[in-house]
N, C-alpha and C positions, 0 to 999 in steps of 0.2 A: 505493502499499501504505500503511495507518497505522503510527501510531506503537506500537512492540505495549507498549510503557513504558506508554502510555493506557490498556491492556487494563485491564478491571475483572472482581471478581465481585459485584461488586454495592453494596460498600463501600467496598475502596480501589482503587486502579491498583497496576498494577506498580513503574511510579514511587515511586508514597509508599511502597509496601513495601520500596523498596531503600532509602528516605532515612529512615525508621524504624531499619533494619539498618546505615545506617554510623551515624548517630548513637548508638545505644544501643553496638554495638562501641567506638566510642568513647569513653563513658561507661564498658565496663566494663575497657577498657586505662587509661584512666586510674584506677581504682578498684583494680588488680592493682597498678600504677607505682607505686600511693601503699604500699603494703604488701611490694612484693619487691624483690630486689636490683637496682640496676642494671644494666640490659641485659636485661632478664630482659624488659621491652616496648619492641620496636624499632619503627621502620620505614624504612624503604630506597624509594629510585626503583630501586634494580638487584638486579634478580634475583640468586641466587648467583651463576650462570654469566657475570653481564654484561649480561643481553641485560634489556631492558623493556618495558612496553606504552605509546605514547604515552596522554599523559594522567589516566597512575595511578602511584599509587603501591602497594607493601605494607606493611603494617601487621600485625602479630604480638604474640604472646604466644606464649612459652618460644622456647628454642633448641635443646635436646636431641631425637632420632629420639624420637616415640612421644607429644611435649605441646604440640608448637606448634597451635597455631589463629591461621591467618592468613584474610587477605582483600586482594584489589583495594580499593585506595580511588581517589576519583576527585580529581586532582589540587587541584581546588577546595580540599576539606577539608585538604590540609596544614599552612593556617595553624591549623587546628583543633587541632592535632597538637601546637604548639611548645609545648608542656607538657615533651614531651620533651626537647626543649633541643639536642638535636645528632640527628643521622641518621645510622646504619650505610653505609659506602658502601657495602654490601652485604648483601640481605637473607641469614639463614645459609642452610645447606643444607638444603632441600626433603624432608621423611620418607614422602611420597609421600602423607598423609592425603589424603581422601575429604571429603565434606559429608557422610557418615555418623560418619564419626570428629571429625569439628569439632564436630554435633552432640553425641556420647558424650563428647570433651573438656570443653565447655562446661556438663556436668554435674557436672561437680567444682566447681561454682560453688557451690552449693547450699545 
């Protein structure tokens, strides 16, 4: 079976698009962090319940229900987020947001 990450739409592979999404989210987080109170942008290697996904961490904007924008990020990108300075012991309680919710919440940055 071939690597699905190398599947292409004729222009980009899934792997390329994920790299773009990761870089764009880190850049957005850095901009938001520069403009908001400490702790609004966060990162953690553990979910709120203490569980983890090996090789991944969670990064998010906002902690309150209804405002969270979160993504799992490859642990290889941890150092790219060192500008945060610290990590949360655990991620905030997940508010149940869906991918569609994230798209709507991202629109507030227009």
